[in-house]
N, C-alpha and C positions, 0 to 999 in steps of 0.2 A: 760314767763320764759321757759316753755315747748319746746315752738317752737323754741326760741333761742338754745336750747340743740339740739333740731332737724338739725339745719342749720349749728353747728358745727360739726357734725358728717362726717366723711370722705364717699363719695360715696361707694358703694359696688362695687369690682370690676367687678362683673358681669355686672352692670349697665354700667360701663364705656366700657365695651367691647362691649355691646349691642348697645350703643350709637354709638361707632366706625363702627360698622356694618350698623346701618342705615346710617350714615354720607357717608360712601363708596357708600352704595346701592343707596341713592339719588344724589351723585356727577356721578355716572355711569349712571343713569337715565337720567340726563340732557343732558349729552353727547350722550349718544345713541338715546335719542328722537331726539336731532338736526341732528344726521347722518342719521337716517332714512329719515326725512324731506328732506334733501339736495340730498340724494341718489336717492330719489323718483322725486325730482324736476328736478334734474340735468341729470340724466341717466336713468329715468323711471324704477328704479330697488329696491330691498328690501335689507334690511341689511341681511337676511340669504344667498341671492345669493350673495352678495359680500363677505360675510365670507367663503362661500364655495369655490368661486374663489380664495380668498384669500389662503386656504389650498391647492388648486391645484398649484397655482402660486409657493408654496415652495415645491412641489413635481413633478417636470416636466415629470417623468417618469409615474405619474399618482398614484393613489389611489383606494384600493378596497372598496367598499361602505360600508363596516363594520368598515373600520379606519376612514373613511370620518366621520362617524355617531359618532365614539369614539372621533376623534379630534374637533369635532363640538358640543359634550356633548348633540346631540339630538338623536331622536329615528331615526331607520332604515326607517321607513314611511317619516319621515320628508326629511331625505335625498334624497330618491328615488323622492320624488314630486319634489324637489328643482332641481335634476339633470334633472329629464324628461324636466322640462321647459327651462333648460338652454341647453340642448340637442336639443329642439324644436327651439330655438333661433341660434342655431348653435356655441353655445361657448364653449361646451363641447362635447365630444364624448366617448361612453362606448366599452369597448371590453371584451371578455372573453377569458382566454387562452385555447388553444385546449386541454390541459391537464386536466382542471377543469371548465367545461361550467356553472358551478353553481357559480362562482365568477365572478362579473364585476368589471373591473377597469375603473375608469374614469379619464379622462383627459382635459386640457384646449386645444382647438382647437388652430390654430395661430389667428384666428378673437376673441377668448375668450381672448388669451394672449394680445391681443392689445387692447382689450377693458377694460381689468383688469389694465393693465398699466397705462392707463389713468384715471379711477377711483381712484386708488391707489396715482396718483400724487395728484390730486385734495382732496382726504381724508387727505393727510397728510398736506396740506395747510388749510382745515378747522378746522383740530385738532389745528393746529399751532395758528390759529385765535382765538379758543374758549380759548387756555390758554395762549394767549399773556400776559395777565396780572399778570402771575405766575412767580416769580423770577426764573432764572437758577438755583440758588441753591436750592431751594425750590423743583424744578422739579426733580434734582437730588437726594436730600434726600428722598422724597416722591419713587422715583423709587425705591431707595436701600429699604428701607421701606417695600413698599409693596412686593418687591420680598422675602423679608425675612417672611413676613405674609404669603404669597402663601407656600414657603417651609416648614415652620411649621405646617399650617393648613393641607397640603397635609401629613404631617407625622402622623396626627390624624386620618385621613379618611382612610387609608388603611389598 
């Protein structure tokens, strides 16, 4: 009898929110794991390199190292390491303005832009394949709900 009463109680809101977070994390992990695998297999690159190149592709004039770190939400040391590898491969270039030699700006090279464009096209196709069974109306609804969730969460962290 006591167990039946426990099952009739609504789940606490905090547990429901925790379950939401765990489902979001699990879904993201599945997609991220597959993206890591296909980026490595197809292009011999890593997801952090792809993400950094994507940030630079959206800023053709280049970005300061600190801004890259902020946009990618990783430490400056991580960005420095990734940039060094991309620079070694001829995919990005660094420059410091004469007015402030302490600041480095990073931009994609022509070769980097071309390489990223190819990766981005395939990335879009891979995501399309992974999510092919999700109906369009669900894609739109989830996109809207997740944008709202992000907006509300950001309002609480700052």
